[in-house]
PQR file of N, CA, C, O and H, with PARSE charges and radii, in Angstrom:
ATOM      1  N   MET A   1       7.399  45.406 -22.417 -0.4000 1.5000
ATOM      2  CA  MET A   1       7.519  44.888 -21.079 -0.0000 2.0000
ATOM      3  C   MET A   1       7.150  43.398 -21.085  0.5500 1.7000
ATOM      4  O   MET A   1       6.072  43.033 -21.555 -0.5500 1.4000
ATOM      5  N   GLY A   2       8.046  42.527 -20.561 -0.4000 1.5000
ATOM      6  CA  GLY A   2       7.828  41.089 -20.574 -0.0000 2.0000
ATOM      7  C   GLY A   2       6.934  40.631 -19.433  0.5500 1.7000
ATOM      8  O   GLY A   2       6.873  41.257 -18.374 -0.5500 1.4000
ATOM      9  H   GLY A   2       8.922  42.823 -20.179  0.4000 1.0000
ATOM     10  N   LYS A   3       6.254  39.541 -19.670 -0.4000 1.5000
ATOM     11  CA  LYS A   3       5.396  38.973 -18.618 -0.0000 2.0000
ATOM     12  C   LYS A   3       6.266  38.226 -17.614  0.5500 1.7000
ATOM     13  O   LYS A   3       7.237  37.571 -17.993 -0.5500 1.4000
ATOM     14  H   LYS A   3       6.303  39.032 -20.529  0.4000 1.0000
ATOM     15  N   SER A   4       5.921  38.324 -16.346 -0.4000 1.5000
ATOM     16  CA  SER A   4       6.703  37.656 -15.305 -0.0000 2.0000
ATOM     17  C   SER A   4       5.921  36.526 -14.642  0.5500 1.7000
ATOM     18  O   SER A   4       6.307  36.064 -13.568 -0.5500 1.4000
ATOM     19  H   SER A   4       5.133  38.857 -16.038  0.4000 1.0000
ATOM     20  N   TRP A   5       4.844  36.077 -15.253 -0.4000 1.5000
ATOM     21  CA  TRP A   5       4.072  34.998 -14.669 -0.0000 2.0000
ATOM     22  C   TRP A   5       3.857  33.899 -15.719  0.5500 1.7000
ATOM     23  O   TRP A   5       3.985  34.125 -16.922 -0.5500 1.4000
ATOM     24  H   TRP A   5       4.531  36.453 -16.125  0.4000 1.0000
ATOM     25  N   GLY A   6       3.526  32.708 -15.222 -0.4000 1.5000
ATOM     26  CA  GLY A   6       3.269  31.589 -16.127 -0.0000 2.0000
ATOM     27  C   GLY A   6       4.529  30.819 -16.454  0.5500 1.7000
ATOM     28  O   GLY A   6       5.634  31.238 -16.110 -0.5500 1.4000
ATOM     29  H   GLY A   6       3.421  32.524 -14.244  0.4000 1.0000
ATOM     30  N   GLY A   7       4.361  29.706 -17.109 -0.4000 1.5000
ATOM     31  CA  GLY A   7       5.506  28.896 -17.511 -0.0000 2.0000
ATOM     32  C   GLY A   7       5.920  27.914 -16.421  0.5500 1.7000
ATOM     33  O   GLY A   7       5.310  27.859 -15.353 -0.5500 1.4000
ATOM     34  H   GLY A   7       3.463  29.365 -17.388  0.4000 1.0000
ATOM     35  N   THR A   8       6.964  27.142 -16.704 -0.4000 1.5000
ATOM     36  CA  THR A   8       7.426  26.132 -15.757 -0.0000 2.0000
ATOM     37  C   THR A   8       8.306  26.767 -14.684  0.5500 1.7000
ATOM     38  O   THR A   8       8.962  27.783 -14.912 -0.5500 1.4000
ATOM     39  H   THR A   8       7.460  27.187 -17.571  0.4000 1.0000
ATOM     40  N   ARG A   9       8.301  26.154 -13.533 -0.4000 1.5000
ATOM     41  CA  ARG A   9       9.118  26.621 -12.422 -0.0000 2.0000
ATOM     42  C   ARG A   9       9.963  25.466 -11.910  0.5500 1.7000
ATOM     43  O   ARG A   9       9.486  24.332 -11.862 -0.5500 1.4000
ATOM     44  H   ARG A   9       7.768  25.329 -13.347  0.4000 1.0000
ATOM     45  N   GLU A  10      11.170  25.720 -11.539 -0.4000 1.5000
ATOM     46  CA  GLU A  10      12.074  24.717 -10.968 -0.0000 2.0000
ATOM     47  C   GLU A  10      11.463  24.146  -9.692  0.5500 1.7000
ATOM     48  O   GLU A  10      11.031  24.897  -8.818 -0.5500 1.4000
ATOM     49  H   GLU A  10      11.558  26.642 -11.578  0.4000 1.0000
ATOM     50  N   GLY A  11      11.426  22.813  -9.584 -0.4000 1.5000
ATOM     51  CA  GLY A  11      10.938  22.148  -8.371 -0.0000 2.0000
ATOM     52  C   GLY A  11       9.429  22.045  -8.255  0.5500 1.7000
ATOM     53  O   GLY A  11       8.922  21.543  -7.251 -0.5500 1.4000
ATOM     54  H   GLY A  11      11.777  22.202 -10.294  0.4000 1.0000
ATOM     55  N   SER A  12       8.702  22.510  -9.261 -0.4000 1.5000
ATOM     56  CA  SER A  12       7.240  22.432  -9.167 -0.0000 2.0000
ATOM     57  C   SER A  12       6.755  21.071  -9.668  0.5500 1.7000
ATOM     58  O   SER A  12       7.499  20.329 -10.309 -0.5500 1.4000
ATOM     59  H   SER A  12       9.114  22.917 -10.076  0.4000 1.0000
ATOM     60  N   GLY A  13       5.529  20.770  -9.373 -0.4000 1.5000
ATOM     61  CA  GLY A  13       4.930  19.530  -9.851 -0.0000 2.0000
ATOM     62  C   GLY A  13       5.007  18.413  -8.831  0.5500 1.7000
ATOM     63  O   GLY A  13       5.575  18.563  -7.749 -0.5500 1.4000
ATOM     64  H   GLY A  13       4.925  21.373  -8.852  0.4000 1.0000
ATOM     65  N   ARG A  14       4.426  17.301  -9.205 -0.4000 1.5000
ATOM     66  CA  ARG A  14       4.371  16.135  -8.329 -0.0000 2.0000
ATOM     67  C   ARG A  14       5.768  15.533  -8.191  0.5500 1.7000
ATOM     68  O   ARG A  14       6.493  15.391  -9.176 -0.5500 1.4000
ATOM     69  H   ARG A  14       3.965  17.179 -10.084  0.4000 1.0000
ATOM     70  N   LYS A  15       6.132  15.186  -6.978 -0.4000 1.5000
ATOM     71  CA  LYS A  15       7.437  14.573  -6.722 -0.0000 2.0000
ATOM     72  C   LYS A  15       7.384  13.081  -7.077  0.5500 1.7000
ATOM     73  O   LYS A  15       6.343  12.440  -6.936 -0.5500 1.4000
ATOM     74  H   LYS A  15       5.544  15.301  -6.177  0.4000 1.0000
ATOM     75  N   ALA A  16       8.494  12.547  -7.530 -0.4000 1.5000
ATOM     76  CA  ALA A  16       8.571  11.133  -7.920 -0.0000 2.0000
ATOM     77  C   ALA A  16       8.427  10.242  -6.687  0.5500 1.7000
ATOM     78  O   ALA A  16       8.954  10.553  -5.619 -0.5500 1.4000
ATOM     79  H   ALA A  16       9.340  13.068  -7.645  0.4000 1.0000
ATOM     80  N   ILE A  17       7.711   9.136  -6.846 -0.4000 1.5000
ATOM     81  CA  ILE A  17       7.532   8.161  -5.770 -0.0000 2.0000
ATOM     82  C   ILE A  17       8.571   7.058  -5.965  0.5500 1.7000
ATOM     83  O   ILE A  17       8.688   6.516  -7.064 -0.5500 1.4000
ATOM     84  H   ILE A  17       7.283   8.883  -7.714  0.4000 1.0000
ATOM     85  N   PRO A  18       9.328   6.717  -4.918 -0.5600 1.5000
ATOM     86  CA  PRO A  18      10.292   5.619  -5.054  0.2800 2.0000
ATOM     87  C   PRO A  18       9.586   4.307  -5.443  0.5500 1.7000
ATOM     88  O   PRO A  18       8.463   4.057  -5.007 -0.5500 1.4000
ATOM     89  N   GLU A  19      10.234   3.485  -6.250 -0.4000 1.5000
ATOM     90  CA  GLU A  19       9.650   2.235  -6.755 -0.0000 2.0000
ATOM     91  C   GLU A  19       9.049   1.377  -5.643  0.5500 1.7000
ATOM     92  O   GLU A  19       7.967   0.816  -5.817 -0.5500 1.4000
ATOM     93  H   GLU A  19      11.147   3.688  -6.604  0.4000 1.0000
ATOM     94  N   LYS A  20       9.736   1.269  -4.499 -0.4000 1.5000
ATOM     95  CA  LYS A  20       9.251   0.363  -3.454 -0.0000 2.0000
ATOM     96  C   LYS A  20       7.945   0.831  -2.821  0.5500 1.7000
ATOM     97  O   LYS A  20       7.298   0.053  -2.120 -0.5500 1.4000
ATOM     98  H   LYS A  20      10.615   1.725  -4.358  0.4000 1.0000
ATOM     99  N   TYR A  21       7.536   2.088  -3.048 -0.4000 1.5000
ATOM    100  CA  TYR A  21       6.292   2.610  -2.487 -0.0000 2.0000
ATOM    101  C   TYR A  21       5.173   2.701  -3.517  0.5500 1.7000
ATOM    102  O   TYR A  21       4.036   3.010  -3.162 -0.5500 1.4000
ATOM    103  H   TYR A  21       8.061   2.721  -3.617  0.4000 1.0000
ATOM    104  N   LYS A  22       5.473   2.439  -4.779 -0.4000 1.5000
ATOM    105  CA  LYS A  22       4.441   2.499  -5.812 -0.0000 2.0000
ATOM    106  C   LYS A  22       3.485   1.326  -5.651  0.5500 1.7000
ATOM    107  O   LYS A  22       3.892   0.236  -5.251 -0.5500 1.4000
ATOM    108  H   LYS A  22       6.396   2.188  -5.067  0.4000 1.0000
ATOM    109  N   LYS A  23       2.218   1.552  -5.964 -0.4000 1.5000
ATOM    110  CA  LYS A  23       1.201   0.513  -5.843 -0.0000 2.0000
ATOM    111  C   LYS A  23       0.604   0.247  -7.215  0.5500 1.7000
ATOM    112  O   LYS A  23       0.487   1.152  -8.040 -0.5500 1.4000
ATOM    113  H   LYS A  23       1.888   2.438  -6.289  0.4000 1.0000
ATOM    114  N   LYS A  24       0.229  -1.005  -7.449 -0.4000 1.5000
ATOM    115  CA  LYS A  24      -0.416  -1.398  -8.698 -0.0000 2.0000
ATOM    116  C   LYS A  24      -1.831  -1.876  -8.378  0.5500 1.7000
ATOM    117  O   LYS A  24      -2.079  -2.441  -7.313 -0.5500 1.4000
ATOM    118  H   LYS A  24       0.324  -1.741  -6.778  0.4000 1.0000
ATOM    119  N   GLY A  25      -2.731  -1.648  -9.287 -0.4000 1.5000
ATOM    120  CA  GLY A  25      -4.099  -2.100  -9.111 -0.0000 2.0000
ATOM    121  C   GLY A  25      -4.290  -3.508  -9.656  0.5500 1.7000
ATOM    122  O   GLY A  25      -3.738  -3.860 -10.698 -0.5500 1.4000
ATOM    123  H   GLY A  25      -2.529  -1.189 -10.152  0.4000 1.0000
ATOM    124  N   PHE A  26      -5.068  -4.300  -8.951 -0.4000 1.5000
ATOM    125  CA  PHE A  26      -5.413  -5.655  -9.370 -0.0000 2.0000
ATOM    126  C   PHE A  26      -6.890  -5.880  -9.132  0.5500 1.7000
ATOM    127  O   PHE A  26      -7.497  -5.225  -8.284 -0.5500 1.4000
ATOM    128  H   PHE A  26      -5.516  -4.014  -8.104  0.4000 1.0000
ATOM    129  N   THR A  27      -7.465  -6.797  -9.873 -0.4000 1.5000
ATOM    130  CA  THR A  27      -8.865  -7.152  -9.701 -0.0000 2.0000
ATOM    131  C   THR A  27      -8.940  -8.599  -9.236  0.5500 1.7000
ATOM    132  O   THR A  27      -8.308  -9.481  -9.817 -0.5500 1.4000
ATOM    133  H   THR A  27      -6.972  -7.329 -10.562  0.4000 1.0000
ATOM    134  N   PHE A  28      -9.722  -8.838  -8.179 -0.4000 1.5000
ATOM    135  CA  PHE A  28      -9.888 -10.175  -7.631 -0.0000 2.0000
ATOM    136  C   PHE A  28     -11.369 -10.482  -7.502  0.5500 1.7000
ATOM    137  O   PHE A  28     -12.187  -9.582  -7.308 -0.5500 1.4000
ATOM    138  H   PHE A  28     -10.236  -8.122  -7.707  0.4000 1.0000
ATOM    139  N   GLN A  29     -11.704 -11.750  -7.611 -0.4000 1.5000
ATOM    140  CA  GLN A  29     -13.063 -12.197  -7.339 -0.0000 2.0000
ATOM    141  C   GLN A  29     -13.015 -12.916  -5.991  0.5500 1.7000
ATOM    142  O   GLN A  29     -12.321 -13.921  -5.841 -0.5500 1.4000
ATOM    143  H   GLN A  29     -11.039 -12.481  -7.768  0.4000 1.0000
ATOM    144  N   LEU A  30     -13.755 -12.397  -5.018 -0.4000 1.5000
ATOM    145  CA  LEU A  30     -13.748 -12.944  -3.665 -0.0000 2.0000
ATOM    146  C   LEU A  30     -15.175 -13.188  -3.196  0.5500 1.7000
ATOM    147  O   LEU A  30     -16.118 -12.553  -3.668 -0.5500 1.4000
ATOM    148  H   LEU A  30     -14.320 -11.581  -5.140  0.4000 1.0000
ATOM    149  N   THR A  31     -15.315 -14.111  -2.266 -0.4000 1.5000
ATOM    150  CA  THR A  31     -16.631 -14.367  -1.678 -0.0000 2.0000
ATOM    151  C   THR A  31     -16.938 -13.286  -0.647  0.5500 1.7000
ATOM    152  O   THR A  31     -16.047 -12.554  -0.216 -0.5500 1.4000
ATOM    153  H   THR A  31     -14.549 -14.627  -1.882  0.4000 1.0000
ATOM    154  N   ASP A  32     -18.196 -13.193  -0.259 -0.4000 1.5000
ATOM    155  CA  ASP A  32     -18.588 -12.246   0.790 -0.0000 2.0000
ATOM    156  C   ASP A  32     -17.834 -12.539   2.088  0.5500 1.7000
ATOM    157  O   ASP A  32     -17.453 -11.623   2.816 -0.5500 1.4000
ATOM    158  H   ASP A  32     -18.921 -13.787  -0.608  0.4000 1.0000
ATOM    159  N   GLU A  33     -17.626 -13.822   2.367 -0.4000 1.5000
ATOM    160  CA  GLU A  33     -16.899 -14.219   3.574 -0.0000 2.0000
ATOM    161  C   GLU A  33     -15.452 -13.705   3.531  0.5500 1.7000
ATOM    162  O   GLU A  33     -14.931 -13.231   4.541 -0.5500 1.4000
ATOM    163  H   GLU A  33     -17.935 -14.566   1.775  0.4000 1.0000
ATOM    164  N   ASP A  34     -14.809 -13.801   2.361 -0.4000 1.5000
ATOM    165  CA  ASP A  34     -13.440 -13.289   2.209 -0.0000 2.0000
ATOM    166  C   ASP A  34     -13.389 -11.777   2.435  0.5500 1.7000
ATOM    167  O   ASP A  34     -12.490 -11.273   3.108 -0.5500 1.4000
ATOM    168  H   ASP A  34     -15.233 -14.185   1.541  0.4000 1.0000
ATOM    169  N   ILE A  35     -14.364 -11.056   1.864 -0.4000 1.5000
ATOM    170  CA  ILE A  35     -14.411  -9.604   2.016 -0.0000 2.0000
ATOM    171  C   ILE A  35     -14.592  -9.234   3.483  0.5500 1.7000
ATOM    172  O   ILE A  35     -13.926  -8.324   3.977 -0.5500 1.4000
ATOM    173  H   ILE A  35     -15.095 -11.465   1.317  0.4000 1.0000
ATOM    174  N   LYS A  36     -15.474  -9.919   4.177 -0.4000 1.5000
ATOM    175  CA  LYS A  36     -15.693  -9.637   5.608 -0.0000 2.0000
ATOM    176  C   LYS A  36     -14.421  -9.889   6.404  0.5500 1.7000
ATOM    177  O   LYS A  36     -14.101  -9.138   7.326 -0.5500 1.4000
ATOM    178  H   LYS A  36     -16.015 -10.658   3.776  0.4000 1.0000
ATOM    179  N   PHE A  37     -13.694 -10.947   6.049 -0.4000 1.5000
ATOM    180  CA  PHE A  37     -12.430 -11.252   6.740 -0.0000 2.0000
ATOM    181  C   PHE A  37     -11.418 -10.132   6.516  0.5500 1.7000
ATOM    182  O   PHE A  37     -10.771  -9.690   7.466 -0.5500 1.4000
ATOM    183  H   PHE A  37     -13.954 -11.557   5.300  0.4000 1.0000
ATOM    184  N   ILE A  38     -11.272  -9.669   5.286 -0.4000 1.5000
ATOM    185  CA  ILE A  38     -10.352  -8.570   4.975 -0.0000 2.0000
ATOM    186  C   ILE A  38     -10.762  -7.317   5.741  0.5500 1.7000
ATOM    187  O   ILE A  38      -9.914  -6.626   6.306 -0.5500 1.4000
ATOM    188  H   ILE A  38     -11.797 -10.028   4.514  0.4000 1.0000
ATOM    189  N   GLU A  39     -12.052  -7.024   5.760 -0.4000 1.5000
ATOM    190  CA  GLU A  39     -12.552  -5.833   6.447 -0.0000 2.0000
ATOM    191  C   GLU A  39     -12.388  -5.924   7.964  0.5500 1.7000
ATOM    192  O   GLU A  39     -12.458  -4.905   8.652 -0.5500 1.4000
ATOM    193  H   GLU A  39     -12.741  -7.585   5.301  0.4000 1.0000
ATOM    194  N   SER A  40     -12.170  -7.132   8.493 -0.4000 1.5000
ATOM    195  CA  SER A  40     -11.994  -7.274   9.940 -0.0000 2.0000
ATOM    196  C   SER A  40     -10.634  -6.752  10.401  0.5500 1.7000
ATOM    197  O   SER A  40     -10.422  -6.554  11.598 -0.5500 1.4000
ATOM    198  H   SER A  40     -12.114  -7.959   7.934  0.4000 1.0000
ATOM    199  N   PHE A  41      -9.717  -6.528   9.470 -0.4000 1.5000
ATOM    200  CA  PHE A  41      -8.404  -5.980   9.801 -0.0000 2.0000
ATOM    201  C   PHE A  41      -8.484  -4.455   9.783  0.5500 1.7000
ATOM    202  O   PHE A  41      -9.304  -3.865   9.080 -0.5500 1.4000
ATOM    203  H   PHE A  41      -9.889  -6.689   8.498  0.4000 1.0000
ATOM    204  N   GLU A  42      -7.614  -3.838  10.570 -0.4000 1.5000
ATOM    205  CA  GLU A  42      -7.579  -2.385  10.669 -0.0000 2.0000
ATOM    206  C   GLU A  42      -7.193  -1.771   9.326  0.5500 1.7000
ATOM    207  O   GLU A  42      -6.301  -2.270   8.640 -0.5500 1.4000
ATOM    208  H   GLU A  42      -6.947  -4.317  11.141  0.4000 1.0000
ATOM    209  N   GLY A  43      -7.868  -0.692   8.960 -0.4000 1.5000
ATOM    210  CA  GLY A  43      -7.536   0.005   7.722 -0.0000 2.0000
ATOM    211  C   GLY A  43      -8.607   1.005   7.346  0.5500 1.7000
ATOM    212  O   GLY A  43      -9.752   0.903   7.786 -0.5500 1.4000
ATOM    213  H   GLY A  43      -8.593  -0.287   9.518  0.4000 1.0000
ATOM    214  N   LYS A  44      -8.225   1.978   6.524 -0.4000 1.5000
ATOM    215  CA  LYS A  44      -9.158   3.022   6.078 -0.0000 2.0000
ATOM    216  C   LYS A  44     -10.154   2.474   5.063  0.5500 1.7000
ATOM    217  O   LYS A  44     -11.288   2.945   4.979 -0.5500 1.4000
ATOM    218  H   LYS A  44      -7.295   2.060   6.166  0.4000 1.0000
ATOM    219  N   ASN A  45      -9.722   1.474   4.291 -0.4000 1.5000
ATOM    220  CA  ASN A  45     -10.555   0.883   3.246 -0.0000 2.0000
ATOM    221  C   ASN A  45     -10.098  -0.565   3.049  0.5500 1.7000
ATOM    222  O   ASN A  45      -9.206  -1.032   3.757 -0.5500 1.4000
ATOM    223  H   ASN A  45      -8.800   1.092   4.359  0.4000 1.0000
ATOM    224  N   ARG A  46     -10.691  -1.263   2.110 -0.4000 1.5000
ATOM    225  CA  ARG A  46     -10.345  -2.683   1.910 -0.0000 2.0000
ATOM    226  C   ARG A  46      -8.893  -2.865   1.494  0.5500 1.7000
ATOM    227  O   ARG A  46      -8.236  -3.798   1.955 -0.5500 1.4000
ATOM    228  H   ARG A  46     -11.416  -0.883   1.535  0.4000 1.0000
ATOM    229  N   SER A  47      -8.383  -1.999   0.640 -0.4000 1.5000
ATOM    230  CA  SER A  47      -6.989  -2.123   0.207 -0.0000 2.0000
ATOM    231  C   SER A  47      -6.045  -1.955   1.389  0.5500 1.7000
ATOM    232  O   SER A  47      -5.085  -2.711   1.543 -0.5500 1.4000
ATOM    233  H   SER A  47      -8.917  -1.241   0.265  0.4000 1.0000
ATOM    234  N   ASP A  48      -6.322  -0.968   2.212 -0.4000 1.5000
ATOM    235  CA  ASP A  48      -5.492  -0.726   3.390 -0.0000 2.0000
ATOM    236  C   ASP A  48      -5.604  -1.897   4.365  0.5500 1.7000
ATOM    237  O   ASP A  48      -4.605  -2.312   4.953 -0.5500 1.4000
ATOM    238  H   ASP A  48      -7.102  -0.354   2.086  0.4000 1.0000
ATOM    239  N   SER A  49      -6.807  -2.427   4.539 -0.4000 1.5000
ATOM    240  CA  SER A  49      -7.010  -3.590   5.418 -0.0000 2.0000
ATOM    241  C   SER A  49      -6.257  -4.809   4.897  0.5500 1.7000
ATOM    242  O   SER A  49      -5.676  -5.564   5.677 -0.5500 1.4000
ATOM    243  H   SER A  49      -7.619  -2.090   4.062  0.4000 1.0000
ATOM    244  N   LEU A  50      -6.266  -5.001   3.582 -0.4000 1.5000
ATOM    245  CA  LEU A  50      -5.551  -6.121   2.980 -0.0000 2.0000
ATOM    246  C   LEU A  50      -4.046  -5.985   3.194  0.5500 1.7000
ATOM    247  O   LEU A  50      -3.368  -6.971   3.482 -0.5500 1.4000
ATOM    248  H   LEU A  50      -6.738  -4.388   2.949  0.4000 1.0000
ATOM    249  N   ARG A  51      -3.515  -4.752   3.052 -0.4000 1.5000
ATOM    250  CA  ARG A  51      -2.090  -4.524   3.319 -0.0000 2.0000
ATOM    251  C   ARG A  51      -1.766  -4.817   4.784  0.5500 1.7000
ATOM    252  O   ARG A  51      -0.716  -5.387   5.080 -0.5500 1.4000
ATOM    253  H   ARG A  51      -4.066  -3.951   2.818  0.4000 1.0000
ATOM    254  N   THR A  52      -2.655  -4.434   5.704 -0.4000 1.5000
ATOM    255  CA  THR A  52      -2.465  -4.725   7.124 -0.0000 2.0000
ATOM    256  C   THR A  52      -2.442  -6.236   7.349  0.5500 1.7000
ATOM    257  O   THR A  52      -1.608  -6.742   8.099 -0.5500 1.4000
ATOM    258  H   THR A  52      -3.508  -3.970   5.464  0.4000 1.0000
ATOM    259  N   MET A  53      -3.358  -6.953   6.700 -0.4000 1.5000
ATOM    260  CA  MET A  53      -3.418  -8.402   6.831 -0.0000 2.0000
ATOM    261  C   MET A  53      -2.130  -9.042   6.316  0.5500 1.7000
ATOM    262  O   MET A  53      -1.605  -9.963   6.942 -0.5500 1.4000
ATOM    263  H   MET A  53      -4.036  -6.542   6.091  0.4000 1.0000
ATOM    264  N   ILE A  54      -1.623  -8.571   5.197 -0.4000 1.5000
ATOM    265  CA  ILE A  54      -0.389  -9.123   4.625 -0.0000 2.0000
ATOM    266  C   ILE A  54       0.792  -8.859   5.555  0.5500 1.7000
ATOM    267  O   ILE A  54       1.602  -9.757   5.786 -0.5500 1.4000
ATOM    268  H   ILE A  54      -2.050  -7.824   4.688  0.4000 1.0000
ATOM    269  N   GLU A  55       0.905  -7.644   6.092 -0.4000 1.5000
ATOM    270  CA  GLU A  55       1.999  -7.320   7.021 -0.0000 2.0000
ATOM    271  C   GLU A  55       1.915  -8.177   8.279  0.5500 1.7000
ATOM    272  O   GLU A  55       2.939  -8.640   8.780 -0.5500 1.4000
ATOM    273  H   GLU A  55       0.247  -6.914   5.905  0.4000 1.0000
ATOM    274  N   THR A  56       0.708  -8.391   8.792 -0.4000 1.5000
ATOM    275  CA  THR A  56       0.517  -9.246   9.964 -0.0000 2.0000
ATOM    276  C   THR A  56       0.980 -10.667   9.661  0.5500 1.7000
ATOM    277  O   THR A  56       1.661 -11.287  10.478 -0.5500 1.4000
ATOM    278  H   THR A  56      -0.124  -8.014   8.385  0.4000 1.0000
ATOM    279  N   TYR A  57       0.616 -11.179   8.498 -0.4000 1.5000
ATOM    280  CA  TYR A  57       1.029 -12.524   8.092 -0.0000 2.0000
ATOM    281  C   TYR A  57       2.550 -12.620   7.987  0.5500 1.7000
ATOM    282  O   TYR A  57       3.143 -13.593   8.453 -0.5500 1.4000
ATOM    283  H   TYR A  57       0.063 -10.675   7.834  0.4000 1.0000
ATOM    284  N   LYS A  58       3.184 -11.614   7.378 -0.4000 1.5000
ATOM    285  CA  LYS A  58       4.643 -11.631   7.223 -0.0000 2.0000
ATOM    286  C   LYS A  58       5.333 -11.679   8.586  0.5500 1.7000
ATOM    287  O   LYS A  58       6.300 -12.420   8.768 -0.5500 1.4000
ATOM    288  H   LYS A  58       2.702 -10.824   6.999  0.4000 1.0000
ATOM    289  N   LYS A  59       4.838 -10.889   9.546 -0.4000 1.5000
ATOM    290  CA  LYS A  59       5.427 -10.878  10.890 -0.0000 2.0000
ATOM    291  C   LYS A  59       5.253 -12.236  11.564  0.5500 1.7000
ATOM    292  O   LYS A  59       6.183 -12.752  12.184 -0.5500 1.4000
ATOM    293  H   LYS A  59       4.053 -10.288   9.398  0.4000 1.0000
ATOM    294  N   MET A  60       4.057 -12.812  11.439 -0.4000 1.5000
ATOM    295  CA  MET A  60       3.795 -14.125  12.039 -0.0000 2.0000
ATOM    296  C   MET A  60       4.679 -15.194  11.406  0.5500 1.7000
ATOM    297  O   MET A  60       5.197 -16.066  12.104 -0.5500 1.4000
ATOM    298  H   MET A  60       3.302 -12.392  10.935  0.4000 1.0000
ATOM    299  N   LYS A  61       4.850 -15.132  10.102 -0.4000 1.5000
ATOM    300  CA  LYS A  61       5.668 -16.122   9.400 -0.0000 2.0000
ATOM    301  C   LYS A  61       7.123 -16.047   9.863  0.5500 1.7000
ATOM    302  O   LYS A  61       7.770 -17.079  10.045 -0.5500 1.4000
ATOM    303  H   LYS A  61       4.429 -14.424   9.535  0.4000 1.0000
ATOM    304  N   LYS A  62       7.644 -14.826  10.055 -0.4000 1.5000
ATOM    305  CA  LYS A  62       9.010 -14.666  10.562 -0.0000 2.0000
ATOM    306  C   LYS A  62       9.146 -15.282  11.948  0.5500 1.7000
ATOM    307  O   LYS A  62      10.148 -15.938  12.235 -0.5500 1.4000
ATOM    308  H   LYS A  62       7.119 -13.987   9.908  0.4000 1.0000
ATOM    309  N   GLN A  63       8.151 -15.081  12.811 -0.4000 1.5000
ATOM    310  CA  GLN A  63       8.189 -15.638  14.160 -0.0000 2.0000
ATOM    311  C   GLN A  63       8.182 -17.156  14.112  0.5500 1.7000
ATOM    312  O   GLN A  63       8.882 -17.801  14.892 -0.5500 1.4000
ATOM    313  H   GLN A  63       7.337 -14.548  12.578  0.4000 1.0000
ATOM    314  N   ILE A  64       7.412 -17.728  13.219 -0.4000 1.5000
ATOM    315  CA  ILE A  64       7.350 -19.190  13.087 -0.0000 2.0000
ATOM    316  C   ILE A  64       8.691 -19.723  12.608  0.5500 1.7000
ATOM    317  O   ILE A  64       9.177 -20.730  13.125 -0.5500 1.4000
ATOM    318  H   ILE A  64       6.844 -17.204  12.585  0.4000 1.0000
ATOM    319  N   VAL A  65       9.296 -19.061  11.624 -0.4000 1.5000
ATOM    320  CA  VAL A  65      10.583 -19.500  11.082 -0.0000 2.0000
ATOM    321  C   VAL A  65      11.658 -19.411  12.164  0.5500 1.7000
ATOM    322  O   VAL A  65      12.466 -20.328  12.311 -0.5500 1.4000
ATOM    323  H   VAL A  65       8.902 -18.244  11.204  0.4000 1.0000
ATOM    324  N   PHE A  66      11.672 -18.322  12.916 -0.4000 1.5000
ATOM    325  CA  PHE A  66      12.665 -18.161  13.986 -0.0000 2.0000
ATOM    326  C   PHE A  66      12.464 -19.212  15.074  0.5500 1.7000
ATOM    327  O   PHE A  66      13.444 -19.747  15.594 -0.5500 1.4000
ATOM    328  H   PHE A  66      11.015 -17.577  12.797  0.4000 1.0000
ATOM    329  N   SER A  67      11.229 -19.516  15.427 -0.4000 1.5000
ATOM    330  CA  SER A  67      10.987 -20.480  16.503 -0.0000 2.0000
ATOM    331  C   SER A  67      11.305 -21.912  16.053  0.5500 1.7000
ATOM    332  O   SER A  67      11.640 -22.750  16.891 -0.5500 1.4000
ATOM    333  H   SER A  67      10.433 -19.082  15.004  0.4000 1.0000
ATOM    334  N   SER A  68      11.211 -22.206  14.782 -0.4000 1.5000
ATOM    335  CA  SER A  68      11.530 -23.557  14.307 -0.0000 2.0000
ATOM    336  C   SER A  68      13.028 -23.770  14.164  0.5500 1.7000
ATOM    337  O   SER A  68      13.485 -24.910  14.082 -0.5500 1.4000
ATOM    338  H   SER A  68      10.939 -21.525  14.101  0.4000 1.0000
ATOM    339  N   ASP A  69      13.818 -22.660  14.131 -0.4000 1.5000
ATOM    340  CA  ASP A  69      15.270 -22.766  14.040 -0.0000 2.0000
ATOM    341  C   ASP A  69      15.902 -23.185  15.370  0.5500 1.7000
ATOM    342  O   ASP A  69      17.042 -23.648  15.396 -0.5500 1.4000
ATOM    343  H   ASP A  69      13.447 -21.734  14.198  0.4000 1.0000
ATOM    344  N   GLU A  70      15.179 -23.026  16.449 -0.4000 1.5000
ATOM    345  CA  GLU A  70      15.741 -23.323  17.781 -0.0000 2.0000
ATOM    346  C   GLU A  70      15.826 -24.787  18.066  0.5500 1.7000
ATOM    347  O   GLU A  70      16.275 -25.181  19.142 -0.5500 1.4000
ATOM    348  H   GLU A  70      14.253 -22.649  16.428  0.4000 1.0000
TER
END
């Protein structure tokens, strides 16, 4: 009688993350003032706060570029 458990299963395991959503780790040296500034942005942790800060900057930069075109 053969075993019916164990082994690989179709569709099991971690799903692949699209390239545009993958994150890379980096190390930075920042002052306490820089860290406090990053933490002042909304986020679960410093990395999330930094991403929020970058997105805010990108939106502001687009608005500046659009307003200078007029």
